LONU-255331 format. One line per field, with one value per residue: residue number from 1; residue in three letters; chain; x, y, z of N, C-alpha, C, CB in turn. Coordinates in pm, 1 decimal. Glycine has a CB too. Example, Ala and Ser with C-alpha at 12.3 -4.5 7.8 and 13.67 -1.06 7.14 Angstrom:
<pts>
resi (1,2) .
resn (ALA,SER) .
chain (A,A) .
nc1 (1319.0,1285.0) .
nc2 (-569.0,-225.0) .
nc3 (780.0,708.0) .
cac1 (1230.0,1367.0) .
cac2 (-450.0,-106.0) .
cac3 (780.0,714.0) .
cc1 (1320.0,1290.0) .
cc2 (-330.0,3.0) .
cc3 (780.0,787.0) .
cbc1 (1130.8,1408.4) .
cbc2 (-447.3,-59.8) .
cbc3 (904.6,572.5) .
</pts>
This chain:
<pts>
resi (1,2,3,4,5,6,7,8,9,10,11,12,13,14,15,16,17,18,19,20,21,22,23,24,25,26,27,28,29,30,31,32,33,34,35,36,37,38,39,40,41,42,43,44,45,46,47,48,49,50,51,52,53,54,55,56,57,58,59,60,61,62,63,64,65,66,67,68,69,70,71,72,73,74,75,76,77,78,79,80,81,82,83,84,85,86,87,88,89,90,91,92,93,94,95,96,97,98) .
resn (MET,GLN,LEU,PRO,GLU,ASP,GLN,LEU,ARG,ALA,GLY,HIS,ILE,PRO,ALA,ASP,LEU,TYR,ARG,GLN,ILE,PRO,PRO,GLY,THR,ASP,LEU,ARG,SER,VAL,VAL,ILE,VAL,GLN,GLN,ALA,PRO,ARG,SER,TYR,LYS,GLY,PRO,ILE,VAL,LEU,THR,LEU,VAL,VAL,VAL,THR,GLY,SER,VAL,ALA,VAL,LEU,LEU,VAL,VAL,ALA,TYR,LEU,VAL,GLN,VAL,ILE,ALA,GLY,ALA,ALA,VAL,ALA,VAL,LEU,SER,ALA,THR,GLY,GLY,LEU,SER,TYR,THR,ILE,ASN,ARG,THR,SER,LYS,ARG,LYS,THR,SER,LYS,SER,ALA) .
chain (A,A,A,A,A,A,A,A,A,A,A,A,A,A,A,A,A,A,A,A,A,A,A,A,A,A,A,A,A,A,A,A,A,A,A,A,A,A,A,A,A,A,A,A,A,A,A,A,A,A,A,A,A,A,A,A,A,A,A,A,A,A,A,A,A,A,A,A,A,A,A,A,A,A,A,A,A,A,A,A,A,A,A,A,A,A,A,A,A,A,A,A,A,A,A,A,A,A) .
nc1 (-4176.2,-4065.4,-3884.9,-3777.8,-3552.3,-3571.7,-3809.5,-3718.8,-3527.1,-3685.4,-3814.6,-4018.9,-4171.2,-4152.2,-4405.9,-4357.4,-4139.7,-4276.4,-4456.8,-4271.5,-4218.8,-4237.9,-4566.3,-4669.2,-4433.5,-4265.0,-4278.0,-4147.8,-3892.7,-3772.9,-3504.9,-3385.0,-3143.0,-2940.7,-2755.2,-2445.4,-2395.1,-2208.4,-1871.5,-1667.9,-1434.1,-1179.8,-1118.9,-1095.4,-881.5,-684.9,-656.0,-572.9,-326.4,-176.6,-166.8,-23.8,216.3,300.0,338.8,554.2,755.3,798.5,885.6,1123.0,1258.9,1293.0,1448.9,1691.0,1764.9,1828.9,2037.2,2234.2,2264.1,2371.2,2610.8,2733.1,2783.7,2951.3,3174.4,3250.7,3322.1,3532.7,3723.7,3792.9,3611.7,3438.3,3582.4,3501.4,3545.9,3466.1,3563.6,3559.8,3610.8,3687.3,3520.9,3619.2,3590.5,3834.3,3888.2,4066.9,4195.3,4320.4) .
nc2 (-1134.4,-995.4,-977.1,-1160.2,-1319.8,-1379.3,-1527.8,-1752.8,-1854.3,-1927.5,-2140.5,-2113.9,-2128.2,-1893.0,-1748.5,-1721.0,-1899.3,-2127.2,-2164.2,-2253.0,-2517.3,-2857.9,-3034.2,-3261.5,-3291.0,-3357.6,-3123.1,-3120.6,-3217.6,-3037.9,-2816.9,-2498.0,-2310.2,-2042.3,-1752.9,-1672.9,-1393.6,-1110.3,-1073.7,-821.3,-831.1,-929.2,-734.3,-511.4,-577.9,-610.2,-346.4,-215.4,-340.8,-267.4,17.8,34.1,-84.4,88.2,321.3,224.3,177.4,438.8,554.5,409.3,490.6,772.1,758.2,639.8,841.6,1043.4,924.4,901.4,1167.8,1263.4,1119.4,1211.3,1481.3,1429.9,1320.7,1521.9,1723.0,1606.8,1580.8,1852.7,1991.6,2136.9,2348.0,2641.1,2886.3,3200.3,3376.0,3702.3,3906.0,4231.8,4388.4,4632.2,4872.7,5021.5,5331.5,5479.7,5778.3,6013.4) .
nc3 (1543.8,1284.0,1073.5,778.8,835.9,1108.1,1103.5,958.0,1134.2,1340.4,1231.8,1055.1,747.2,501.4,281.0,5.2,-32.7,40.4,-164.1,-363.8,-292.4,-391.8,-421.4,-185.2,-43.3,258.4,504.7,733.5,666.8,517.7,455.6,493.5,347.6,425.9,316.9,461.6,688.6,570.1,657.4,786.9,897.0,779.6,558.0,732.9,894.0,715.4,612.0,844.9,887.2,652.0,676.5,923.3,845.4,650.4,796.7,970.6,776.3,686.3,930.7,962.4,736.9,789.9,1020.1,913.5,735.4,916.3,1058.2,859.1,786.4,1033.0,1043.3,813.1,899.7,1110.2,977.9,812.7,990.3,1126.2,924.2,883.0,751.1,474.1,247.6,81.5,-137.2,-271.7,-519.2,-595.5,-847.1,-948.6,-1188.4,-1333.0,-1560.9,-1730.3,-1840.7,-2088.4,-2114.0,-2319.5) .
cac1 (-4086.9,-4087.3,-3794.0,-3769.9,-3445.7,-3636.1,-3906.2,-3640.6,-3454.2,-3786.0,-3861.8,-4132.3,-4140.3,-4221.9,-4509.3,-4288.7,-4074.0,-4374.6,-4505.8,-4193.7,-4197.6,-4333.6,-4670.0,-4641.0,-4304.5,-4273.7,-4227.4,-4045.9,-3763.4,-3725.9,-3404.1,-3363.6,-3002.5,-2923.6,-2628.9,-2393.4,-2382.3,-2072.6,-1778.2,-1581.7,-1313.8,-1072.5,-1073.2,-1046.0,-756.1,-585.0,-633.6,-480.4,-182.7,-112.9,-144.4,84.0,336.3,342.8,391.9,673.2,848.9,827.8,975.6,1259.4,1340.5,1321.2,1560.1,1810.3,1809.9,1886.2,2173.7,2324.9,2298.3,2456.9,2746.9,2798.1,2830.6,3070.0,3295.3,3290.8,3385.3,3663.7,3824.8,3820.9,3503.6,3457.0,3607.9,3444.7,3571.2,3409.8,3657.5,3492.5,3712.1,3607.1,3526.3,3611.7,3624.9,3925.2,3887.2,4189.2,4175.4,4459.3) .
cac2 (-1174.4,-908.6,-990.3,-1302.9,-1396.5,-1418.7,-1638.6,-1872.5,-1905.6,-1983.8,-2259.7,-2088.3,-2117.4,-1790.6,-1787.5,-1734.5,-2019.7,-2235.4,-2193.4,-2331.5,-2656.1,-2939.9,-3094.2,-3403.7,-3297.8,-3349.6,-2989.0,-3137.5,-3248.8,-2914.0,-2747.3,-2367.8,-2265.1,-1895.6,-1707.8,-1611.0,-1245.4,-1068.9,-1034.0,-721.1,-848.2,-936.0,-608.8,-413.5,-619.5,-585.8,-201.9,-183.7,-390.2,-193.7,139.7,6.6,-121.7,212.7,406.7,164.8,207.7,584.8,573.8,368.3,587.0,901.2,728.2,623.7,972.2,1110.0,863.1,930.1,1313.6,1272.0,1053.7,1306.1,1601.2,1390.0,1299.8,1660.3,1796.1,1538.7,1613.6,1982.5,2044.9,2168.9,2490.4,2683.8,3024.8,3274.4,3482.1,3808.4,3996.5,4343.9,4399.3,4781.2,4916.8,5124.9,5407.3,5544.7,5907.3,6066.9) .
cac3 (1419.7,1177.0,958.5,728.2,897.8,1234.5,1060.8,920.6,1256.2,1417.9,1167.2,978.9,598.2,430.7,175.3,-129.4,-50.7,53.6,-301.9,-451.3,-249.1,-465.7,-341.1,-131.4,35.0,399.7,548.2,844.8,616.2,429.9,513.1,415.7,356.4,410.2,292.2,588.9,666.3,529.7,764.2,750.7,980.6,682.9,512.4,831.0,948.0,594.6,617.4,948.5,854.1,539.7,734.9,1019.4,767.3,585.9,901.4,1006.1,677.3,690.6,1050.2,936.7,642.2,861.8,1103.6,833.9,687.2,1032.3,1089.5,743.2,807.2,1148.3,1003.5,721.7,976.0,1188.4,888.9,760.6,1109.6,1148.5,823.7,869.4,678.8,337.1,231.7,-48.0,-150.9,-363.7,-561.3,-669.0,-907.1,-970.2,-1321.4,-1369.7,-1699.6,-1721.8,-1952.3,-2120.8,-2180.0,-2361.3) .
cc1 (-4128.1,-4010.3,-3794.4,-3670.4,-3486.7,-3733.6,-3827.1,-3572.5,-3560.0,-3842.8,-3983.9,-4087.9,-4213.4,-4306.0,-4453.6,-4207.9,-4160.7,-4434.5,-4413.4,-4160.8,-4297.7,-4440.6,-4630.9,-4511.1,-4336.3,-4201.9,-4134.7,-3909.3,-3702.8,-3627.7,-3373.2,-3221.2,-3001.4,-2778.9,-2576.3,-2377.7,-2239.8,-1994.9,-1685.2,-1448.7,-1181.2,-1031.1,-1029.2,-905.1,-641.4,-559.9,-536.0,-351.2,-115.7,-86.4,-28.2,216.7,385.1,400.6,530.8,780.9,887.8,915.9,1119.2,1346.6,1381.6,1449.6,1694.7,1861.9,1874.6,2021.9,2266.6,2353.0,2396.9,2605.5,2812.4,2860.6,2955.0,3186.4,3332.5,3361.7,3520.3,3754.2,3846.4,3720.2,3538.9,3492.0,3566.6,3468.4,3516.3,3514.4,3578.4,3602.9,3633.0,3630.6,3511.8,3661.9,3727.1,3918.0,4011.0,4161.5,4314.4,4463.1) .
cc2 (-1098.1,-928.3,-1136.2,-1375.9,-1451.3,-1535.8,-1763.7,-1940.8,-1973.0,-2113.2,-2240.5,-2079.9,-1993.5,-1832.2,-1810.3,-1858.2,-2152.6,-2279.6,-2274.8,-2479.6,-2749.3,-3006.7,-3231.0,-3392.5,-3279.9,-3218.8,-3007.3,-3177.0,-3143.2,-2835.6,-2619.3,-2323.7,-2114.8,-1873.1,-1641.1,-1470.0,-1213.1,-1023.8,-931.2,-728.0,-851.7,-804.5,-506.4,-446.4,-578.0,-431.3,-171.1,-228.3,-313.6,-52.1,134.2,-9.0,8.9,310.7,356.8,199.7,358.1,620.2,531.8,453.0,709.0,869.5,715.9,764.2,1060.0,1052.8,901.1,1073.3,1325.8,1226.3,1145.6,1429.3,1550.5,1371.0,1435.7,1738.3,1729.6,1569.5,1765.6,2066.9,2075.4,2321.4,2536.0,2833.4,3080.7,3390.2,3591.5,3900.5,4111.1,4361.7,4560.3,4798.2,5037.9,5198.5,5488.2,5671.2,5967.5,6221.9) .
cc3 (1309.5,1050.7,917.4,793.8,1031.9,1208.8,1044.4,1044.9,1341.2,1362.0,1082.1,828.2,540.5,313.3,40.6,-154.5,-28.4,-87.3,-388.2,-420.3,-330.6,-374.6,-303.7,-51.4,170.5,450.8,651.3,804.0,532.8,519.8,423.1,445.6,331.5,395.1,430.8,582.2,641.7,657.9,726.5,830.8,885.9,623.3,606.0,883.4,842.6,593.8,723.1,935.5,752.1,606.3,832.0,950.1,700.8,683.9,955.2,901.7,673.5,816.3,1027.0,844.0,697.1,947.6,1034.0,782.8,799.6,1069.6,980.1,770.0,917.2,1120.0,910.1,799.8,1045.8,1087.6,837.7,874.1,1146.8,1047.1,794.7,796.1,537.3,324.4,86.2,-43.8,-271.2,-408.9,-653.5,-727.7,-947.2,-1120.8,-1350.7,-1504.7,-1686.6,-1863.3,-1971.7,-2179.5,-2203.0,-2365.1) .
cbc1 (-4094.7,-4065.3,-3647.5,-3743.2,-3322.7,-3712.2,-3983.5,-3531.5,-3378.1,-3889.2,-3888.9,-4202.0,-4187.0,-4128.8,-4614.8,-4198.3,-3960.2,-4490.3,-4532.9,-4077.6,-4220.7,-4257.8,-4800.9,-4625.3,-4200.5,-4211.9,-4334.0,-4091.6,-3769.1,-3857.2,-3284.1,-3471.1,-2909.1,-2981.4,-2631.7,-2265.3,-2434.8,-2079.1,-1702.9,-1649.9,-1328.2,-1110.5,-1166.6,-1142.9,-759.5,-650.3,-761.7,-522.2,-181.4,-212.3,-265.3,53.6,304.2,228.0,289.7,653.5,794.9,690.7,922.5,1254.8,1266.5,1190.0,1532.4,1780.2,1690.2,1792.3,2168.9,2259.9,2172.6,2396.0,2731.7,2692.4,2718.7,3042.5,3267.2,3160.0,3286.2,3652.9,3787.0,3940.0,3454.2,3329.2,3761.0,3285.9,3707.9,3278.6,3783.8,3391.6,3793.5,3645.0,3414.3,3693.9,3487.9,4069.6,3775.6,4271.9,4083.0,4499.6) .
cbc2 (-1325.5,-784.6,-940.9,-1312.1,-1312.5,-1296.4,-1604.9,-1832.1,-1787.1,-1887.5,-2360.3,-1959.0,-2252.1,-1696.9,-1681.7,-1621.9,-2016.8,-2187.7,-2067.1,-2265.3,-2669.3,-3047.2,-3095.2,-3518.0,-3195.1,-3477.6,-2896.0,-3238.6,-3368.6,-2811.3,-2840.2,-2249.4,-2341.2,-1812.6,-1608.6,-1665.7,-1162.1,-950.1,-1145.5,-592.2,-987.0,-1024.8,-556.3,-405.6,-778.8,-638.2,-125.7,-226.5,-532.1,-186.4,185.0,-118.5,-237.8,276.7,414.0,17.4,164.0,667.8,495.3,238.6,624.6,952.1,607.2,526.9,1046.7,1099.4,703.6,902.1,1399.6,1187.6,907.7,1356.3,1660.3,1254.9,1197.5,1744.8,1793.5,1394.1,1545.5,1990.7,2162.6,2131.2,2521.1,2643.6,3051.2,3324.8,3413.3,3889.2,3934.6,4471.3,4306.2,4873.4,4961.6,5069.3,5487.3,5466.3,6004.1,6011.2) .
cbc3 (1378.6,1220.9,992.7,584.6,912.8,1298.5,923.8,815.9,1339.8,1434.8,1266.6,1029.3,517.8,387.0,161.6,-149.1,38.7,149.8,-372.6,-465.6,-87.9,-543.0,-412.1,-253.6,-6.0,462.2,595.0,940.1,542.1,380.9,531.8,457.9,252.1,530.9,167.9,627.8,787.6,420.6,810.9,768.1,1068.5,576.5,440.7,948.2,977.4,440.2,641.5,1062.3,807.1,398.7,798.9,1099.9,656.9,513.8,1016.4,1021.1,547.9,694.1,1168.7,884.0,523.8,958.0,1173.2,713.8,625.2,1149.7,1103.1,592.0,841.0,1259.3,933.5,615.3,1082.4,1273.5,765.8,708.7,1239.2,1156.6,697.0,811.5,744.4,256.0,260.3,-68.4,-146.2,-308.4,-644.3,-574.6,-1028.8,-877.5,-1387.0,-1273.2,-1783.5,-1683.8,-1949.9,-2208.1,-2093.7,-2507.3) .
</pts>
């Protein structure tokens, strides 16, 4: 038993706590309360839920963008598409020589 926690579990009272007990106290009735060890289960589960939710939202957004793009292509091809013409007029300077 090297650790104080091991001593407390075995029922031994460490010397620093023994000095704090008032004289005349029955040591068999002394109860030492320890703080419970920290549990990391909650923060780990919360992190996993947040990451999973973020990935799910990104996948849904990517799927919706793909569906909207496919619908736009289908509508454009059904209506004959968009026509866009560029008219380039030549801008020649005509020099008048007399």
